[in-house]
C-alpha positions as CSV (number, residue, x, y, z in Angstrom):
1,X,1.1,-0.5,4.1
2,X,1.3,2.7,1.8
3,X,0.5,2.0,-1.4
4,X,2.1,4.1,-4.8
5,X,-0.4,4.4,-7.7
6,X,1.6,5.8,-11.1
7,X,-0.8,6.8,-12.9
8,X,-1.4,6.9,-16.7
9,X,-3.8,7.1,-19.3
10,X,-3.7,3.8,-20.1
11,X,-2.2,2.2,-17.0
12,X,-1.7,2.5,-13.3
13,X,1.4,1.2,-11.9
14,X,1.0,0.1,-8.3
15,X,3.2,-0.4,-5.6
16,X,3.3,-1.9,-2.0
17,X,5.1,-0.9,0.7
18,X,6.7,-3.2,3.5
19,X,5.2,-3.2,7.3
20,X,7.3,-0.8,8.2
21,X,6.6,1.9,5.3
22,X,9.9,2.5,4.3
23,X,10.4,0.3,0.6
24,X,7.8,0.0,-2.1
25,X,8.1,-2.9,-4.6
26,X,5.9,-3.0,-7.6
27,X,3.1,-5.1,-7.6
28,X,1.4,-4.3,-10.9
29,X,0.6,-2.7,-14.1
30,X,-3.8,-2.4,-14.0
31,X,-5.8,-0.9,-16.7
32,X,-6.8,2.7,-15.6
33,X,-9.9,2.4,-16.4
34,X,-10.6,-1.0,-14.5
35,X,-8.6,0.8,-11.1
36,X,-11.6,1.3,-8.8
37,X,-13.0,-2.7,-9.0
38,X,-9.0,-3.8,-9.0
39,X,-8.1,-1.4,-5.8
40,X,-11.5,-2.3,-4.0
41,X,-11.0,-6.1,-4.8
42,X,-6.9,-5.7,-3.7
43,X,-7.5,-3.4,-0.6
44,X,-11.0,-3.2,0.6
45,X,-12.3,-0.1,2.5
46,X,-9.0,0.6,2.7
47,X,-9.1,0.0,6.7
48,X,-5.4,-1.6,6.4
49,X,-3.5,1.6,4.8
50,X,-1.5,3.7,6.3
51,X,-1.6,6.3,3.3
52,X,-1.3,6.2,-0.8
53,X,1.5,8.2,-2.5
54,X,0.1,9.2,-6.1
55,X,2.8,10.2,-9.1
56,X,2.4,13.6,-10.6
57,X,3.3,13.6,-14.5
58,X,5.8,16.1,-14.9
59,X,7.6,16.9,-18.0
60,X,11.4,17.5,-17.8
61,X,11.2,21.1,-17.5
62,X,8.8,20.9,-14.7
63,X,5.0,22.1,-16.9
64,X,2.2,19.6,-15.7
65,X,2.2,17.1,-19.1
66,X,-1.2,15.4,-20.4
67,X,-0.9,12.5,-18.0
68,X,-1.8,15.0,-15.2
69,X,-5.3,14.2,-16.5
70,X,-5.1,10.8,-15.8
71,X,-3.8,12.0,-12.1
72,X,-6.4,13.6,-11.4
73,X,-9.1,11.0,-12.7
74,X,-7.3,8.8,-10.1
75,X,-7.5,10.8,-7.2
76,X,-11.1,11.3,-8.1
77,X,-11.3,7.6,-7.6
78,X,-9.5,7.4,-4.2
79,X,-11.6,9.5,-2.7
80,X,-15.0,8.5,-3.5
81,X,-13.6,4.6,-3.2
82,X,-11.6,5.6,0.7
83,X,-12.4,9.2,1.5
84,X,-10.8,8.7,4.8
85,X,-7.3,7.8,3.8
């Protein structure tokens, strides 16, 4: 299974793929501040995961948005939680 994360400053969207990794389905909107604990609760050590798709917020003109700070925090959290995923 793959998971997808759409990071925001306050909330992060979570989606899970089907068994084949073809389709993704929304699962929850989680408080970004509680993301680490919630991901650990749902997915443990990450051994069931094939990977993580992390959204990268951009403005319509392609510039990085203020949400990029949330992306960086979530990326750091993922690296600490599951260094091998």
